[in-house]
N, C-alpha and C positions, 0 to 999 in steps of 0.2 A: 210667271206669277200664278198662284193658285186661284181658282174661282172663289170669290168671297173675301179674298185678302185685300187689305188696303195698301196702296203704295206708300212708301216711306216719304214723309215730308215733315217739316218742323211744325210743331203745335205748341200753343201756349196754354198754360193751366194756371188757375187761381186756387189758392187754398186758404183755409182758416181753421182755427181751433179755439173754442171758448171753454168756459167752465173751470177757470183757474182759481185755486185757493192757496192761502198761506197760513200756516198754523191753524188750520180748520176753519178759516174765515174766507168767505167769497171776496175776490179782489176786483172783479170787473176787468181783469187783464184779458188780452186777446193776442193771438198770433194770426197775422195775415201775410200773404205773399204770393209770388208768382214764380213759375219756372217754365222754361222752354226746352223742348227736346224733340228728338227724332228717333223713331224705332228703326235704327239702321240694320239690325240683324233679323228683323221680321218676327221676333218672338212675342209680339203683343205687349211689350212693356218698354218703358224708358228708364234707363239706369245710368247713374254716374259711374264712370270707370276710371280708376287710377292705376298707373303703372308703378308699382312699388320698387321694382328693380331699378328703374331710371329716375324715380322720384319726380314724376310728372304726370299730367293728365294723359290717359291712355289714348292711343290713336282711334280706338273704337268707342270712345266715350259718346254717350247719346244726349247729355245735358249741356245745352249751350248757354243758358242763363239761369240765375237763381237769385231771388231776393226774398228774405224773410224779415218781417218787422214784428217786434214784440212791443206791445203797448202795456205798460205795467199796471194801469188802473190804480187801485189804492194800495198795492203791495209796496214793500220797501225797496224793490228792485228799480233799476234804471231802465228806461226804454232803450232798445238797441236794434240794430239792423245787421243781418248777415247777407253777404253777397259772395260770389265766387272769388272776389278780390280780397276779402278780409277774414276768411276762415281757413282752417287747416285742411287742405284738400286731401291729405293722405288719410284722414279719418272721416271725411265727408261721406255720407251715405244718402242716396236718394234712389228709391225704386218705386215705380208706379206702373200698375197694369192698366193699359188704356181701356177706358170705359168703366172702370171701377170708380167708386166714389171715395175710396180711401187709399192710403199708401203709407210708406214709411220714409221719414226724413230725419236725419241726424246731422246737425252742424255744430262744430266745435270752433269757438273763436280762436283766431291766430294770435297768440300772446305776444309774438314779436311785433305785431301791428297794434298792440294795445287793446285787442278785443278780448275781454275777459268773461264773455257770456257764452253759454252752451244751451242747445235746444235738442230735445229728442221727442218725436211725436208719439212714441209708445212707451218710452222710459221704463219706470219701475212698476212692476205688477200691472202692466198694460195701462198705466196712467202716464200721460205726457208729463215731461219734467223740464224745467228751466232752472239753471243755476248760474250764479255770478260770484266771482271772487269778492270777498268782503261780506258775504251774506252767510249767516249761520245755517240756515235751512233752505233747501230749494223750494220752489213753488211747483205744485202739481195740479193736474186736473182733479176735480172733486170726485170723479168716478171714471170709468173707462169711457173716455170721449175721444172717438177716432177723429183724426184729421179729416176734413171735408175737402175734396178736390173736385174741381169742375173745369171743363174745357172753356177757354175764352174764345168766343167766335171771332173769326177773321172779319175785319171791317168790310162792308160792301163797297165796291168801287164806285166812287161818284162819277167817274167818266162813263162807266157802264150804264148807270142810271140816266145820265144825260143823253147818251146815245139811244137808249130805249125810248126816252121821252121824245127826242127828235124824230125817231122813226115813226112813232105814233102820230106826231104832228104832221109829218110829210104824207103819211098814208091818208090822213083825214083831208088834207089840202088837195091831194091828187084825186081822191074819191069825190069831193064836192065839185071839182072842175069837170069831171066826166059827166055828171048829172046835168049840168047846165048846158 
């Protein structure tokens, strides 16, 4: 391992994207979600990889979980959720450089599962785009609004906190007995 490099381990990230409009009108719609992954090849990024030859997730895939929720606000669209179980994995794209605050995510609903919604965080002219079957026009961000990605901190171990507290208590008890 090189000095300054981080060991590979699974991390969880949250993301969001606001500023959606439909036909020039603000909608209050929003995209929020999470993904987990591991930089297995040490290149500083987490990437979803698909083996097109065998039509399956690649052995060296780095994304282990993905969930994107679209809340439609006042648009004419329906709310929807994308996960690794209900999207077309052969065209799913997720690439995130660790430590950056933005990335690129494209998820296309799997029509065989009834998922008729699509999401692209950069879409058309660097504006994010959401479309659904049955809608005349997609909705887009009102301007170039990058997706915002942040690492979700791992929860602190309650056992570790209890042991730390117990250690402090015992040290105090032992210290007071030696004084008397």
